[in-house]
C-alpha positions in Angstrom: 0.0 0.0 0.0 1.0 3.6 -0.6 2.0 5.6 2.5 -0.4 8.2 3.8 0.1 11.5 2.2 2.8 13.6 3.6 5.1 16.1 1.9 7.1 14.3 -0.6 5.3 10.9 -0.3 3.5 9.1 -3.0 -0.1 10.1 -3.8 -2.9 7.9 -2.5 -4.5 6.0 -5.4 -8.2 6.7 -5.6 -10.4 4.5 -7.8 -13.7 6.1 -8.8 -15.9 3.3 -9.9 -18.1 3.9 -13.0 -21.1 1.7 -13.8 -23.9 2.5 -16.3 -26.3 3.5 -13.5 -23.9 6.1 -12.1 -24.9 9.8 -11.9 -22.4 11.9 -13.9 -22.7 14.9 -11.5 -21.4 12.9 -8.5 -18.7 11.0 -10.5 -17.3 14.1 -12.2 -17.7 16.3 -9.1 -15.6 13.9 -6.9 -13.1 13.5 -9.7 -12.6 17.2 -10.2 -12.4 18.1 -6.5 -10.0 15.3 -5.5 -7.8 16.1 -8.6 -7.8 19.9 -8.0 -4.6 20.2 -6.0 -2.7 21.2 -9.1 -4.9 24.3 -9.4 -5.9 25.1 -5.8 -3.3 27.4 -4.2 -1.9 25.7 -1.1 -1.9 27.5 2.2 1.4 28.8 3.5 3.4 26.0 4.9 1.3 23.3 3.3 2.8 22.6 -0.2 1.1 19.9 -2.3 4.0 18.5 -4.2 3.1 15.9 -5.2 -0.7 16.2 -5.0 -2.1 14.0 -2.2 -4.4 12.0 -4.5 -4.1 10.3 -7.9 -7.7 9.8 -9.0 -8.8 7.7 -11.9 -12.1 6.5 -13.3 -12.2 2.7 -13.3 -14.8 0.1 -14.4 -15.3 -3.3 -15.9 -13.5 -2.3 -19.1 -11.5 0.7 -20.3 -13.0 3.0 -22.8 -16.2 5.0 -23.3 -19.2 4.3 -21.0 -22.6 5.9 -21.1 -23.9 6.8 -17.7 -27.5 6.9 -16.4 -28.1 10.4 -17.9 -26.9 9.3 -21.4 -23.7 11.3 -21.1 -20.6 9.2 -21.8 -17.4 9.2 -19.8 -14.1 7.5 -20.4 -13.1 4.6 -18.1 -9.4 5.0 -17.8 -8.6 1.6 -16.4 -10.2 -1.8 -16.0 -10.5 -3.1 -12.5 -8.9 -6.3 -13.8 -5.7 -4.3 -14.1 -5.8 -2.9 -10.6 -4.2 -5.2 -8.0 -4.4 -2.6 -5.2 -5.7 0.8 -4.5 -6.0 3.0 -1.4 -9.5 4.4 -1.7 -12.5 3.1 -3.8 -15.4 5.5 -4.2 -18.8 4.3 -5.7 -20.7 7.4 -6.8 -24.4 7.8 -6.6 -26.5 5.5 -8.9 -29.9 5.9 -10.3 -32.4 3.3 -9.0 -35.8 2.7 -10.5 -39.0 1.9 -8.6 -38.3 -1.8 -8.7 -35.1 -1.2 -6.6 -31.6 -2.4 -7.1 -31.0 -5.6 -9.1 -28.5 -7.7 -7.2 -25.8 -9.8 -8.8 -25.6 -7.6 -11.9 -21.9 -6.9 -11.4 -20.3 -10.0 -9.8 -16.8 -9.1 -11.1 -17.0 -5.7 -9.4 -18.2 -7.2 -6.1 -15.4 -9.7 -6.1 -12.9 -6.9 -6.9 -14.3 -4.7 -4.1 -13.9 -7.5 -1.7 -10.3 -8.0 -2.8 -9.4 -4.3 -2.5 -10.8 -4.3 1.0 -8.7 -7.3 2.0 -5.7 -5.5 0.7 -6.4 -2.4 2.9 -8.5 -0.1 0.8 -11.2 2.2 2.1 -14.6 1.5 0.6 -16.6 4.6 0.2 -20.1 5.4 -1.3 -21.7 8.6 -2.3 -25.5 8.6 -1.8 -26.9 5.4 -3.4 -23.5 3.9 -4.2 -24.0 1.9 -1.0 -26.3 -0.5 -3.0 -23.3 -1.9 -4.9 -21.0 -1.9 -1.9 -23.6 -3.7 0.3 -23.4 -6.7 -2.0 -20.0 -7.5 -0.6 -21.6 -8.3 2.8 -18.9 -6.2 4.4 -21.5 -3.7 5.6 -23.7 -6.3 7.3 -24.1 -5.2 10.9 -22.3 -2.0 10.2 -24.1 1.4 10.3 -24.4 3.2 7.0 -26.3 6.0 5.3 -28.0 6.4 2.0 -30.2 9.0 0.3 -33.4 9.2 2.3 -35.5 8.7 -0.8 -33.9 5.2 -1.2 -34.0 4.2 2.4 -36.9 1.8 2.3 -35.7 0.2 -1.0 -32.3 -0.3 0.7 -33.7 -1.8 3.9 -35.8 -4.2 1.8 -32.7 -5.2 -0.3 -30.2 -5.3 2.6 -32.0 -5.9 5.9 -28.8 -6.7 7.7 -27.3 -3.3 7.2 -28.5 -0.7 9.8 -29.3 2.4 7.8 -29.5 6.0 9.0 -30.6 8.3 6.2 -30.7 11.4 8.4 -26.9 11.2 8.9 -24.6 13.0 6.5 -21.6 10.7 6.8 -21.1 7.4 8.6 -17.7 5.9 9.2 -17.6 2.3 10.3 -15.4 -0.8 10.3 -12.4 -1.8 12.5 -10.1 0.4 10.5 -12.8 3.1 9.9 -12.6 1.8 6.3 -16.3 1.7 5.5 -17.5 5.2 4.7 -20.9 6.2 3.4 -22.4 9.6 2.7 -26.1 10.4 2.5 -28.3 12.3 0.1 -27.0 13.7 -3.2 -24.7 16.6 -2.5 -23.2 15.1 0.7 -20.4 13.8 -1.6 -19.0 17.2 -0.6 -18.8 16.0 3.0 -17.3 12.7 1.8 -14.6 14.3 -0.2 -13.7 16.9 2.4 -13.5 14.2 5.0 -11.1 12.2 2.9 -9.0 15.2 2.3 -8.9 16.1 5.9 -8.1 12.5 6.9 -5.2 12.1 4.5 -4.0 15.6 3.7 -4.9 17.5 6.8 -7.6 19.9 8.0 -5.8 22.9 6.3 -6.1 21.2 2.9 -9.7 20.4 3.4 -10.5 24.0 4.5 -8.6 25.4 1.5 -10.4 23.1 -1.0 -13.8 23.9 0.7 -13.1 27.7 0.2 -11.9 27.3 -3.4 -15.0 25.4 -4.5 -17.5 27.0 -2.0 -18.2 23.6 -0.5 -20.0 23.4 2.8 -20.2 20.7 5.4 -23.8 19.7 6.2 -23.2 20.1 9.9 -26.9 20.1 10.8 -27.5 16.6 9.3 -30.1 15.7 6.8 -33.2 15.7 8.9 -34.2 19.2 7.7 -34.2 18.0 4.1 -36.3 14.9 4.6 -40.0 15.2 3.6 -42.2 13.1 5.8 -44.3 10.4 4.0 -46.1 8.1 6.2 -46.0 4.4 5.5 -48.9 3.3 3.3 -47.9 -0.2 2.2 -49.1 -2.0 5.4 -52.4 -3.4 4.2 -54.5 -2.3 7.2 -57.6 -0.6 5.6 -58.8 1.0 8.8 -55.4 2.6 9.5 -55.1 3.7 5.8 -58.5 5.4 6.0 -57.4 7.2 9.1 -54.2 8.3 7.4 -56.1 9.6 4.4 -58.3 11.7 6.6 -55.7 13.0 8.9 -53.5 14.1 6.0 -56.2 16.8 5.3 -57.3 17.5 8.9 -54.0 17.3 11.0 -54.7 20.6 12.6 -57.9 19.5 14.4 -58.0 19.4 18.2 -57.9 15.9 19.7 -56.8 14.1 16.5 -56.3 10.7 18.1 -59.9 10.6 19.3 -61.2 11.7 15.9 -59.1 9.1 14.0 -60.1 6.3 16.3 -63.8 7.3 15.9 -63.6 7.3 12.1 -61.8 4.0 12.1 -64.6 2.6 14.3 -62.1 1.1 16.7 -61.6 1.5 20.5 -58.8 4.0 21.1 -56.5 1.5 22.6 -56.9 -0.9 19.7 -56.5 1.9 17.2 -53.3 3.1 18.8 -51.9 -0.5 18.7 -52.8 -1.1 15.1 -51.7 2.3 13.9 -48.3 1.9 15.5 -47.9 -1.6 14.1 -48.8 -0.5 10.6 -46.9 2.8 10.3 -44.1 2.5 12.8 -45.3 5.6 14.6 -47.8 6.3 17.3 -50.9 8.3 16.1 -49.7 11.4 17.9 -46.2 11.2 16.6 -47.6 10.7 13.1 -49.8 13.8 13.4 -46.8 15.8 14.8 -44.8 14.9 11.7 -47.6 16.0 9.4 -47.9 19.3 11.3 -44.2 20.0 11.1 -44.1 19.1 7.4 -46.8 21.7 6.8 -45.0 24.2 8.9 -41.9 23.7 6.9 -43.7 24.6 3.7 -45.2 27.7 5.3 -41.8 28.8 6.6 -40.4 28.4 3.1 -43.2 30.1 1.1 -45.0 32.6 3.3 -44.3 35.7 5.4 -46.4 34.4 8.3 -44.9 34.7 11.8 -43.7 31.6 13.6 -46.5 32.1 16.2 -49.1 32.3 13.5 -47.8 29.2 11.7 -47.8 27.4 15.1 -51.5 28.2 15.4 -52.3 27.3 11.7 -50.8 23.8 12.0 -52.7 23.0 15.3 -50.6 24.3 18.2 -51.9 27.0 20.5 -48.6 27.1 22.5 -45.8 28.5 20.2 -43.1 27.4 22.7 -44.2 23.8 22.4 -44.2 24.1 18.6 -40.7 25.5 18.6 -39.4 22.6 20.7 -41.2 20.0 18.6 -39.9 21.6 15.3 -36.3 21.5 16.5 -36.6 18.0 17.7 -37.9 16.8 14.4 -35.7 18.8 12.0 -32.7 19.6 14.1 -33.2 23.4 13.4 -35.3 26.1 15.0 -38.2 27.4 12.9 -36.3 30.6 12.3 -33.1 28.8 11.3 -35.1 26.6 9.0 -36.7 29.6 7.3 -33.3 31.3 6.8 -31.8 28.2 5.2 -34.7 27.0 2.9 -36.6 30.1 2.0 -36.2 31.2 -1.6 -33.7 34.1 -1.8 -35.0 37.3 -3.5 -32.8 36.8 -6.6 -34.3 33.3 -7.1 -37.9 34.5 -7.3 -39.5 35.1 -10.7 -38.8 38.4 -12.2 -35.9 39.3 -9.9 -32.2 39.4 -10.5 -29.2 39.6 -8.3 
C-alpha cells in the first residue's frame, strides 16, 4: 500500500468506480475536487508536491461508458488491471421503482472484496452503497443512503443498519467503510477524505476554493415526511387519508379512532404496528411538514404558523420543530426560503 500522504510521499490511489447506473454529477464532481490540488493554491506551509491523491475512473473495461443520464465518460482503467488501491469510491447511482438488481456486477463485487482485503477504504456517495452492500462487508455496520432510497435499501439489505438522516457514517475496525447520505453530501465525503489524508488545512482550502460546505446540521431538515402506506390495514389507511387533510384539528387521536370505528387503545396499537409511529407522533410529523412549507413560502410569523398547524402554544411548537428537524423554525426559514434573486422576475 502507498504511505499516507505527507510532503514528498506518493499520492494515494483513488479508484472512482463507474457503472452504467452512475450519476455523472457525482462522479465528475468527486473526480474534479480530488484532482484539483494542481490548481488550488496551497496554504502557506502546506505545499502539495506531489498532490495528495491520484484519481482515476475505473470500471469493468476501459473505454467509453454511457452513464445513467446518457452522457458518456471514459473509463481510464479496467478493475482487472488494478491489483491494489488506497480508496474506492462508488458514486451515486440511479435506481428505478423496482429497486436495485443484485448480482448484476459479480466481477465488481469480487474486486471490491479483494481491494478491502488489501487495505483499501470502501466509500459510497449517496446510493452507491447499494453496490458496496453486495460484498456483505456492511452487514451489521451502520451506513447511510439517500433518504429517498432508504426503504428500498432496507428491503434489499435488511442486515445493514441504515441512518438516512446522517450525512456521513464511518464504520469498520479500521474506519474503512465510509458512506455519505443524500445527493450533495459527496462534498462531505470528499472533504472528510482530504482532511483525513492531507490534513484539515487542505480540506478547508479546498472547501473555500469550491465554495463547498459541510452539512453540519445533518439531513433531517431535508427529509420530507411520507407516512408508510404499504401496510395493508384498511382502517389505518383510511385514518391516514383523513388526517392528511385534517391534521390541525383538536384531539386528532380521538377523531381518528372514531372514524376507524375502533376502540382508542386498539386503534393506537394497530396504527403503530402499521406505520411504525404512534398516532400522535404521526400527526406531529404531518404538522411539522406543513409548517416547513409555510416557513419556506409565506411571510407568516412563527407564532401564526404554530396556530395554523394546530398548536396553541408556540413554545411547544418550537421545541417540537427543533426535535424533528434539528433546526429552530427561524433557522429553517433562513436556510430554505427562496432568496430574492431566485424568485421570478428578480435578478441579483
